[in-house]
N, C-alpha and C positions, 0 to 999 in steps of 0.2 A: 201208620196209615197217613199221617199228615205230610210226610216228606215228599211223596209223589205230587200231591196237590200244590205244595209250595214251589217245587221245581217247575211245574207247568206254568204257574202264575208268573214267575220270574222270566221264563222263556217268552211268554206272550208280551210282557212289558218291553223286553229287549227288541222285539220285532217292531214295536210301535215307535221306538226312538228314531227321529229323523237322522239321516246320514248326510253330512256336509262334505261334498267332494273337495279334494285338495286343489288349490288353484294351480294353474299351469305355471311352471317355473318355481313353485314352492318346493322346498326339500321333501322328497318323497312323492311329489306330484307327477303327472304324466307329461309335463312340459320340461323346459330347461331354463336355467337362469342366464339371461344374456349378459355377457361380459361388458363392463363399462369401457367405453372408448377411451383410449389413452391419448390425451392431448399432446401434440408435439411440443417439445421444449422450446421456448422462445429464445432463439439465439443461434449463432454460428460457431465455426471452429477455426481457430488460428493455430498453425503449426509452423515449425521452422527450426533453426539452429542458432546457437550463440557461440561466437569464436572471438579470439583476439586478433590483432592486426596481422599476425603471421599465419593465421588459419588454424591455429591450435584450438580444439574444442574446449569450451569452458563448462565444466560440470558444476552441478549444485547451484546454478544461478536461479534466482527467483524471477519469474516473468509475470507481469501484471499489467493492468490497464488503468489509465488515469481517469477516464470518463465512466468507468463502471461504478456508478455511485450507489447501486443497490444490488443486493444478492439476487441471483436467479435460482428459483427453486431452493432457496435457503443456502446456496453455496456461492461463495465469492470466486470469480473466475481467475484463478492463479495456478501456477505450476512451477516445477523445478526441472532444470535440464538434467539429462542423464549423462553417463560417462562420455557419450559421443557428442554432447552438446545439443541433443535434440529435445524438443518439447512439443506438447500438444495440449491445447486447452479447448474444452467444449463449453457450450452454453454461454458464450460471450454475447452480451446484449447487442441487438441491432444498433447500428450507428457508427460514428467515426471515433476511434480511440487512439490515444497515444500508447504505444507499446513501450513499457519500461522494464529494465533489467537491473538487478542488483547482484553483483558477483564479488567474490572475495578479492579484495584489493582494488575494487572499483566502487564509485559512489552510486547511489540510486539515480538512475538516469531520468526518472520522472520529475525530479526537482527542477523547477523552472530555471535555476542557475545554469543548467546544462542544456537549455533549449537550443536546438539546432546542432548539437554535437553528437549525442548518442541516441536520440529519440527517433522512432519511426512511427508512422501512422497507418492504420488499416481501416477500411470501411466495410461493414458487413450489412447485408440486407437479405430478405427472403429470396431475391433473385440472384444474389451473389453471397452465399452463406459461408464460403471458405476463403481463407487467405494464407499465403505462405510468407514468412518473414525470415530473412537472414540478417541477424544482428551482429555487427562487428564492433567489439569494444576496443577502441584504440587506446593505447597507453599514453594518453596525452593529458594527464592530470598532474598538478603539483599538490603539495599538502602543506597546510598550516598545522604543524604538529603540536604547537604549544603557544598559549597566550598567557602571559604573566600580567595580571592586573593588580595594581597596588593603589592604596590611598595616598594622594599627593601630600597629605599633612603628616600622617603617621609612618608612611613607608611600608605599611603592612598590607598583606593580601586582603582583598575585599571579600569577606565570607559571611555566612550566616549559619546558624545551627539547624540542621535537619530535624524537624520534630519527631520523625519516625525513628531514626537511628541514633539521634543525639550527636552525630558527627558534624564536623565543620565542612561545609561545602561552598563552592563558588557562588557569589551573589551578584552576578552580572550577566548581561546578555550580549550576544554578538550577532551582527548583521553583515552579510556579504552580498553585494549587489553588482550587477554588470554595469559598466560605464555606458555601453551602447544602448542599454535598456534597463534602467533601475528597477522597473517592476519585476524583473527576473532576479530572484535572489533567495537567500535563506536567512532566517533569523530565529533567535531564541537561545536556549541552552544547547549548543551544537556539539557538545562533547569535546573530547581531547584532541581528535583529529578531524580536520575539515578539508575535504577535497575541493580543489579549485581548478576550473578549466585552464589548461596551459595556454599561454599566448592570448588570453582574453583579459583585458584590464578590468579590475574589480575595485569596488569601494568597500573598505572595512570600517565598520561602526561598532563601538562598544559603549554600553550605557548601564547605569545602575541607579536605583532610587536614591536620591539625595546627592547625586553627583552630576557635574556637567558632562554632556555627551562628548565622546572622543572619536575623531576620525583619523584614519591612517595618515601619517605624516605630522601628527600632532595638531591638525587643524581643528578649530572650534566649531566649524559648521560644514555642511555639505558642499557649499559653494567653493570652499578653499581646500577641500579634501584632495589628497594626492592619490592617484590610481596606483594600485598594487598589481604588478605583473609577475606571475609565478611561472617558471619554466617547467617543462615536462620532467617528471621525476624529482623535482626539487623539493626539499623539506625546509621550511623556514619556521622561525618562532618570532613572536611579537612581544615587545615590552610596552605595556600601556600604563599610563598614570592618569587616574581620574581625580579631578579637583572637587572637593566638597562644595556644594552650593551654600553660600552664607545664609544663616538663619535670619529671617526678617521679623 
């Protein structure tokens, strides 16, 4: 006899419980959830082709921008050309940028040493968000394929031990600067092959800690340095002797 009374009591309590309506837009409510507005990506689009001087398309060239100093939406604006030499890069920041390309057998044209040779400039803005670029990589580079640097006292290569591998590696730096504008250049550990713009005189500088600086032509200073002129397609090597600085 108690079960009917208990059931009736529970039913009456359920009827007294206040009902909270679901908010509009909430899952299961009578409204809808508005989609967030997608902000337009800040930047424009640059497309074009990369070819050699004969018009042959250059595939697998890396295309990038010198002034793109920060990532846009977490992505750096770079691309590689396809088999037809075509490329397309989106989300390039607004502004004026130097377009640089690096192709097999060619140097990175963003290096200031090659200013005015292979670099092109584009300007993007909300009013002009797109640009087409046709880059022609001319085969007008020579190469310094080897630099032999030795100690003037011992006649041995100037090396140091790499702490990571334990191998003996070169312990000198090389700088190459344009005679017409010395601020345009490359310096540091430049590797085994250095591309040099053909028919543009350059200054070559080699230095190492504990040694006097050497300039091309055996000059002791920049004022007496001899310009180096490399022809298109020419490979040269340099023999450098660094004299130890006397201990004081």
